[in-house]
Structure formats: structure tokens, C-alpha cells
C-alpha positions, -999 to 999 in steps of 0.1 A, spaced: -262 -774 -130 -227 -788 -131 -228 -826 -136 -196 -846 -132 -210 -875 -154 -215 -852 -184 -195 -862 -215 -189 -846 -248 -177 -859 -282 -154 -843 -306 -137 -855 -337 -154 -888 -336 -142 -895 -301 -170 -902 -276 -171 -900 -239 -147 -872 -232 -155 -858 -197 -170 -823 -201 -148 -810 -174 -116 -817 -194 -124 -792 -223 -136 -767 -197 -103 -769 -178 -81 -768 -209 -101 -738 -222 -98 -720 -189 -60 -726 -186 -56 -715 -222 -74 -682 -216 -57 -675 -183 -23 -680 -199 -33 -659 -229 -43 -630 -207 -21 -633 -176 13 -639 -191 15 -607 -212 1 -586 -183 26 -602 -159 55 -596 -183 46 -559 -186 41 -554 -149 75 -571 -141 92 -549 -167 76 -518 -151 87 -528 -117 123 -533 -129 122 -499 -146 107 -483 -115 134 -498 -92 161 -485 -116 146 -450 -116 144 -449 -78 181 -458 -76 189 -428 -98 219 -444 -114 221 -439 -151 235 -474 -158 207 -490 -139 181 -469 -157 195 -479 -190 195 -516 -179 159 -512 -166 148 -496 -199 163 -525 -219 146 -551 -196 113 -533 -199 115 -532 -237 125 -568 -238 96 -579 -216 71 -557 -235 82 -573 -268 79 -608 -252 44 -599 -240 33 -588 -275 48 -620 -290 30 -642 -265 -3 -625 -271 2 -627 -309 11 -664 -308 -21 -673 -290 -41 -651 -314 -24 -666 -345 -30 -701 -332 -67 -694 -327 -69 -677 -362 -52 -707 -379 -74 -733 -362 -105 -712 -369 -96 -710 -406 -88 -747 -408 -120 -755 -391 -140 -734 -415 -123 -751 -445 -144 -782 -438 -137 -814 -456 -122 -844 -437 -103 -821 -414 -136 -808 -398 -136 -835 -372 -102 -828 -357 -108 -790 -359 -141 -795 -340 -121 -811 -313 -95 -783 -313 -124 -758 -311 -139 -777 -283 -107 -776 -262 -95 -741 -271 -129 -722 -271 -151 -746 -251 -175 -748 -281 -185 -785 -276 
């Protein structure tokens, strides 16, 4: 059951509405998945339009656009993966950084 009054605590901060980490985690995951897919699809559409026009200059330009967008998609995906890896490693290190890392884990992975 979804309760609007539910709160979570992370990093020594009490009373964070439970919906806030849920929304941040959902937005993070949507961006992590949607942006690379959208970049690749738009690059494919540009390349398809250029091929349909059958002009060699447009085809070359479409290929360049597709490759640029594919590289950008890989970079976006890797950035999100590297961020999760770094925060995961920092969180497992423990010590006095455990409290802030618990909060980051709560907001990124919804592990509250």
C-alpha cells in the first residue's frame, strides 16, 4: 500500500518523504535508459532519410550524424554506469562516509 505520510531517513537526515527518493530513482533510471535509445533512434532516422534521398553528400552527412549520436549514447550510458560504480565503491568503503553514501544509494537505487 502506498502511503503519502511515509518517511525515510538517510545519512542522519530524518523525515524525508518516501516519495522523493522514489521519484529521483525513477527519473534517474528513465534518463539512463531513454537517452541512449533516443540518441540511437534519432541517428538511425537521420541516416535513413539520407539514404532515401540517394544523394552521396547527404548519406555521408547522415553517417557522420549517426556515428556522433551513437558515440554520445555510449558516453551517456557509461557516465551513469560509472557514477553508480563510484558511489557503490565509496559506499562499501564504510567509515564516516557511510552515512552520505547511504543517502546517495537511497536516491539513486531506491535502497532506503
